[in-house]
N, C-alpha and C positions, 0 to 999 in steps of 0.2 A: 704330309708325313710327320709324325711326332719327332721331337728331338731325341737323338740316339743317346743312350747312356752307356758309358764304358763299363764293362763288367769287372768285378774283382777277380784277380788271378787266383786260381785254386791249385793248379799244379802245372808242372812243366816237365818235359822229357826230351831226350835227344835220340834221334834215330839216324844211324849212319847207313847210307845207301850202299848196296852191293854193286860190283861191276856188272854191267849188262853184257853177258856173253851171248851174242846172237850171231850165228854164222852169216846171216843175211845183212848184217849191219857192220860196216867198216868202223863206225864210231863206237862200237860196243865196248871196247876195252876202256874207253875213257868217259862215257856219258854219265856213269854213276860216280859220285864222289861224296866226301864227307859233308853232311848237311844236317841241320837240326830241324825237327818238326815239333813245334811247341803247341801243346794242347791247352786251349783257353777255357776259362770257366763258362759253363753253360749259361746263356741268358735265360731268364724265366720264360716259360711257354706263354704264348699270348692268351691262351685260354680257349675253351671250347672242346670239340671232339678231337681225338687223335686221328691224324690222317693215316689211312691204311692200318690203324691200330698200333702204329709205331710209337714207342716212348721217345725216340730221338732219331734225327737224321745227322750223320757225321759228314761234315763238309770241310774241305781244305781250300786254301788260297795263299797268295804271297803278299807281303807288305810292300807292294809296288803300286804306283799310280795307275799302271796298266791293269790293275785288278780293282778299279774303282767300284764296280758293281758289288763286289764282295765287301769292300771296306765300308761302303755306305749302307748296303741293304741287309747285312747279316745280323747286326746286333739288336738288342732289345729296343722295341719301338720301330725297327726297320720293317720293310715290306715283306721280306722272306719269312721271318718268324710269324708275322701276322697271318700270312697265307697258310702256314703250317698249323695254326690254331693250337690245340693241346699237345702237339708233338714238339718236343724241345729241339733246338739247334745246338749241336756240339761242333766246335770248330778246332781245326789244327792249322797252324801257320807254318808254311814251308819256305825254305830258302831257294829251292831248286826244283825244276820240273821232274827229273828222275826220281827224287824223293817222294813227290806226290804220286807218281805212277806206281812206285813200289808200295806206297800205302794203300792205293786202290787194289792192287793185286793181293795184298795181305788182308784186305777187308777192314783196315784200320780207318778208312774213310769210305763213304758211299758215293760221294760226288766231289769234284774239285775243279776250280778254275786253274787252267794250265795253258802253256804255250803250245802252238801247233807241232813243233818238232818233237818234243817229248811224247805227245799224243800219238804221232805216227810211229815213233820208235816202239812205244809200248804196244800199240795195236799190232804192229808187224811181228814183234817178238812173240806175242801170244798166238800167232796164227789167226788173228782177227777175233779172238774170243774174250778179251778182257774188258773192253770199254766201248762206249759210243760217245761221239760228240753230239750233244743235244741242243746247244745254243752257242751263239757268239757272245762276246762281251766287250771287246775292245779292238779297234782298228788303229794303226799308226803307233806313234810313240817310240820310234827307234831312229837313232842318228849316228853318223860318224863325226865324232868331235876330236879335234886335233890341237896340238900346241902350234899356234900360228908362226912362231919363230923357228919351228923345225919342219913344218909341212906347209908349203906355200900354196899348193893346189892339189886337185885330184890327180894330176899328172905327176905328182911328186911323192908317190907312195913307195916306190922302189927303195929298198934299203932301210925302210922305217920299221918301227916296232909298234904294232897295233894290237890292242887287247880286245877280247870278246869274253862274255861271261862264263862260258864253259864249252868244252869240246862237244860239237854236235848240237848245240842248242840253236834256237831260231836265229839269233843275231850272228852266231858263228857261221852258220850256213850262208847267211846273206853276205857276210864279209868275204868268205872264201869264193863265193860265186862272183861277186863284184870284182875281186882281184883277178879272177880268171878272165873275165870279160875285158880287162885292161891288159891282158897278155902277161900277167905276173903269175909265176908258178909257185905254189906253196904245198908242202906235204900236208895232207889233211889230218894225219895223226900227230905229227910232231910240231907242226906249225912253222917249220923251218922252210926257207925259200927266198925268193926275190924280195918279199916282204915277210918279216917275222911276225907270226900271229901268236900272241900270248894269251892263254886261257886263265882267267882270274875271276874270283867271286866279285859280283857287283859292288859289295860293300868295301872291298879292298882296292878297287880300281881308282877311286879318287885319290887315295894316299899315294899309290904308285905313280899316278899322273903328276901329282904335286911335287913329288920327289925327283921327277925326271926319268923314272924307270921305263916309261912308255912314251911314245910320241903322239898317241891318240887311242881312241877306242870306239868300237861299234857297239852301242849299248842301248837298252830300253830306258824309259823314264821311270823314276826321276834321275837316274845316274847321268844321263846325257846333260840334263840341265844343271846338275851339280858340277860337272866338269866345265861347262860354260861359265858358271859362276866363279870358277877358279882361274879364269883367264883363257879357257879353251874357246875354240871357234867351231861352230857347227858347219862343217865342210859339206856335209850331205845329209839332208833329211830323207830317210828312206821312202817317204811318200812320193818323192819326185821320180822314183823308179817304177811306180805302179800307175796304170791308167786310172784316172780319177782320184789318185792319191789314196786309194783304199786297199788295205791288205790286213789279213788276220794277225793279231798279236796275242789275243787271249780267247780261249773257248771255255765252255762249261762241259765237262765230261762226267759220265756216270758209269759205274760198274754194270755190265750187262745183266748179271743175275739180279741186282737191285732193281734195275729198270723193269725186268720181267715180273718180279715179285711185288713191287711197290710202285706201280705206275701213277697212282694218285699222288703219292708223295713227290715224285719227280715233277709232275705237272704243277703241284703247289709251289715248289721251288722256282719253276720256270715262270709262273704267274708273278711271284715276288720279284724275280730278276727283271722281267719286262717292265713292271711298274717302277722298280728302282731306276732303271735306265731312263725311263720317261721323266722321272722326278729330277734326275741329275741334269738332263738336257734343259729342263724348265727352270732349274734353280742352280746355276753354275757356281755362284758365289757361296751359297750355303753348302753346296756339295763339296767345294774345296775345304771349307772349315771342317766338315765331317771326315773327309779323307785325312786331313792333318791330325785330327783327334785319333783316328785309327792308327796312323803311322806313329804317333807318340806312344800309343799303347803297345803296338806290335813290333815296331822297329827300334824303340827306345828313345826316339826324339822326333819332333816334328820337323818339317822342312821350312827354311826361311821363305818368307812370302814371295820374293821374286823368283825363287827356284820353283816353288809350287805353281805359281802363275804360268811360268814357262812350260813346265811339265804337263800341266792340265791342258794348255792350249794345243799341245802336239798330239793329244789322243782324241778319239771319238768313241763314246760308248755306243754299242750297237747290238741289237738282238740277232742280226744276220751273221752267221759264222763265215760268210764270204768263202764258200767252199771252193770256188774256182781258183782263188788265190792260194788255198792250201795245196791244190794240185801243182801249181806253179812253184811254190816254195819247196815242195818235195822234189820236183824236177831240178831245182837249183842245188839241193843237197846231193842229189845223185851226180850232177855235173861236177860238183866240187869234190867228189870222191868220199863223201861222208856216209852215203847210203848205197846199198845194193838191193835190188829187188824189193822195194818197199811195197807194202800192202795198203791199199786205200779203199778198195771196194767194200762197202758195208760199214765204213767208219762212222757214218752219220745215221742218226734216227731223228729226223726233224718233225715227225708227225705230232708229238706232244706240243712242241713249240708252236707249230702252225695252228693247232687247235686254240691255243692261248691267244695268238695274234688275231685270228678271226674273231674270237670273242671280244677282243679289245678294239676291233674295227681297224686293224692295221694290216698292211700287205703281208702275205706269206713269203717265205724265203725258200731258196733252192738248195739242194744238196749236190748240184752239178753232176748228177749221175753217180754219186758215191754213196747212195743211201742203202740202208739195210733192207729196204723193201720198197 
């Protein structure tokens, strides 16, 4: 893979999310919150024919280590632009899953890397009409990190203040479910209870932790490793709660209408994603450098080497969306009181991905009975 070149910024904009008002979702009143979506300059098209006759494909992602596939594969010289040939990649960088789902609904993006909880929320809200999960991206990379002077053990969470990135997001659901399994009661809306759950943006949590405003946080990478670098202790790596240590953290989703109208473009992005993941696995040190270049561009600064090493070691890039774990995560959200009557049937369409995997000589993946066909 050629060396990636960071594009020059052309424009930026802020998009504030609306509150998700869905009768079937208890978390609806709080899942949407103020968040920015920054549109980046288009990388030059790789050249050749336009796929499906498209001038551009609009793709969203987050500046997180758990979005390594996007950070490495999207820019000029990356595998995704190469697979799209004469079709340009236009990108938007989001801070939150609800903002990315809102952008999909508004057709501001065609595809996006996003966490499983916002995907299920958005799919349920639309009655199963707005998106499909077409690939996995990342497994793992979420931990409970605490101040060891305030929290001695996993049996010492009662009366403590623990943060999660946002109400109803993937880590919030995991935290609430875990507390419930320990016999601790928490109101899913307010976060008040035997343990106080505070919802706060990932970028703000390290400052609150450093100032003593929280006793710990259940967060994705690199926030977990940032907290550990500030003297925090990883009390629980979420991998330990899952058989084989695998659970979905990031998926690639697409608008259903875009998938119907431009299947070749979706398949081109999937080819690039599969090739990018293979390159990351084969070149971990170079991949970390490129992830940090992307974080410098998209988040304003790179990570210290020790933090990046820790964060990268806790994730696994994967083409498999680990559909069976999505079902379990949704069950956890229901158990925690965050979801009512979630819709899952038809959320996956893995046929394009499996065609790519067969062509690459790789095993195909399962939708765990949740496929569109």
